C-alpha positions, 0 to 999 in steps of 0.5 A: 745691349743692345737692340724706333721713332719715339724718343719718349716713354722711359724714365731715363732722364729727368726731362723725359716723360715717365713710363706711366705718362707715355704708356698710358697715352692710349685713350681709355677705350669705350666698352664697345671698343674694348669688347671688339678688341677682346673678341678679336684677340681671343679669336686669334688666340684660339688657333694661334697657341699651338705650343704650350698652354695659355690661360687668360682670366678677366672679369668675365671668366677664364679662357684656356688656349693650347694643350694642357700639360700633365704638369699643369704648368700654364702661362696665366694672364690676369687682365686688370684693365680693359685697356689691355685688349686695345693695346694688344690689338693696336700694338701687339707685343709693344702693347703687351709690354706697356700693359705689363709695365703700367699694371694692366695685366699680371702674369704668373711667369714673365719668362714663360710668357716670352717663351710662349710668344716666340714658340707661337710667333708664326701663328700670331700674325693674326694679331697684326692689324692694318693700323699696326702694320702701317705704323710699323712700316713708318717707324721702320723707315724713320728709324732707318733714315733719321734714327742715327743722325748725329743730332739724334744720336745724342738724344738716343744716348740721353735716353739710353745711358745718361741715367742714374749711375746708381741704377747701373751700379745696382745690377752690373758687375764691379767693372760695370760691363753692360754687355754679355759676360762669358761663363766657364765651368768655374761658374758652372757654365751658362746654366750654373745659376740654375743648377747650383745656384748663383754665387757672389762674384760669379758675374765679376769673374765672367765679365773679367773673362770677357774683357780679357778675351776681347783684349787677347783677340785684339792682340794688344801688347805693352805700348800699343794704342787702342781706340774704343767706340763706346766707353761704358764706365771705363771697365775695358779701357782701365784693364787694357791700360793696367794689365796690358800696358796700353794707351787708350782713347775711348769715346762716348756720348754719355755725360754720365758715363764719361764722368764716372769713367774718369773718376774710376780712371783717377782712382786707378792711377791711369790718368794720361794713359786712358782718355775719355772723349765726349764725341760722336764716332763721326767726329774723330780728330785728324791726329787719330789717322793711322794712329792705333794698333787696335780698335775695340767696340763692345756692343755699341754697333746696335746704335750705329744703324744700317745706313752708317755701317760703311761710315763706321768701318771707314773710320775704323780703317782710317784710324788703324795703322796700315799693318799689324793692326786688329779690330774687334767688334761685338754686337747683339745681332739678328740671324740673317733670316730676320735681318733688315735695315728697316726695323720697326719700333718695339719694346727695345726701341721705344723703352730701352734704346731708342732708334737702335738697329740690330745688324747681322754678322753678314751685314757687318762683314760686308760693310767692313770689306767694302768700306776698307776696300779689302784692307781687312781680313776676317780673322774670327767669328764667334757667337756668344748668344748662349752666354747672354741669358745667364748674364740677364738673369744675374742682372735681374737678381741684382737689380731686385736685391739692390735697387733702392728707391731713395738712391734713384729718386735723387736723379729721378724725382718722379720715382717718388710716386710708388706707381712710377717706381713700380712701373720703372722696376717692371720695365727692367724686369721685362727687359731681362725676360724679353731679351733672355728668351730671345737669345735662348731661342735664337731669335737674337744672336750676339756676335764678336768679329775680329779683323786683321790687316790684309797681309798680317799673319794670324796668330796661333791661338793660346786659349 
C-alpha cells in the first residue's frame, strides 16, 4: 500500500526500535509547557470543528466543539497523559498517531476521528506551528532527494516488509495480496460487509478477482514471459504461471517475502517457471533487455519516489518487447490537486512505509511517455479507491481475530511486553482507520494504468 526521513519508529524488525521507544522520544512536558500547548490546541479547535462534533475529556473537565447532533453521536477523546497536548502542537496528525499508539489518548471511534479530521482539515491549519512547518519542509526535501536511493531502498524494505510472515498471514487473504481487492455483487459490493456482514472467503474471492483482472489487462497468453516489480509473497506470479501458462521473473528487496514466495512456488510445483530475484529494480541483468511480453507492478510504485519515475519507466520500456507488449501498474495515488514530489513525514512515512511517496496518475502517465519517448500508448485508467475501505476493514477484522502474541514474539522478542504488544496492535488499527478514511473521502486515490506499445491495436474488452 502504500503511502519520510525517519527509519525508526516501527516494531518491524528485531534491530529496529520499538514503537514505545520511538514515539516516547518526546520529552515529558513540564506542566507549564503542557498547559501552553493545551490552551493553544483548544483555542484552535474552538473555530476549527465546523462539521461534526468533538468532545475532549481531560483531568480538568469536558470540552465540546462543533454542532451537537440529534443522535448524540460525537467523537470523544479521553486524554490520559498531558504529553498528548505537546504532541499535537508540535506534530499535528503525526503527534496524534503517536499518542494513540502509546496510549496517551483513548478514542471511542477511531474511524470517526479520521472522518472528523478530514472533514475539517482546511480549518485545522491553525494547529500547524512554525516548528512543525519547518520540520515538514525539511523532511519533504530529504524524502524527495535521498529517500529512495538504492541503499535507502533496502532499509525501507526492512522496515516495511521484512517483518514476521506470521503477522501478514494473520490479516491477508490466502494469496497474501497486500493490495486493494476488487469487490463485486457476489460479495455484496464495496459495502457488503456492513450491510450483510462479512462471510468467510469474501476477501479471497475479491483478491482472486483482482489478480485475474490485472492479468487480463496485461493481455498475457500461454508462453508469455512476465516481469514483475514487487513480488509480495508470490500470489500473482503463481497464478500467472498456473492459470495462464506464463513464465515469470519477479523482483523484491525483502528477504522474508522471497523466502516464503519461493516456498509457495515449490508447493505449487512451479519451480523453473517462476523465479524470485532479490534485487533493486535498478539492477536488472542485461539479458532482461527486450525479453518480456508483459510488465506488472501492483502497489510497488509508492516506494519509487518522484525523482525516479522516469528511471522506472525507462527500465520498463527497456525490458519489454518493442511490439505487442503491455505494462500494467497500480499504485495508491494522490489526486492531482494534492500531489507534490516533496512529501513530508506523516504516520504512513514514519511508522508503516518509510520514505514512501504517493504519485499522481498524471505524474505517472507523463513519466511513462517521456521515459519511453512515446513508445507507450495509454490504454486504460481505472480508479479502484472505492474498493479499498472494505479491503482495509477486512484486514482489520482478521488481524483482531488472528494476531497471536506467541507467534509474532518469535520474531520480535520486544513484543513479550504487554505494553509493546498493545502499541503494536494499535499501530495496525490506526493504519486501517487512517487509510480507510482517506480512500473513502477522496483524500487518497488508487489508480491502475495500462500501457500498450505505440502501434499495437487495443483489444476488445471481454469483461
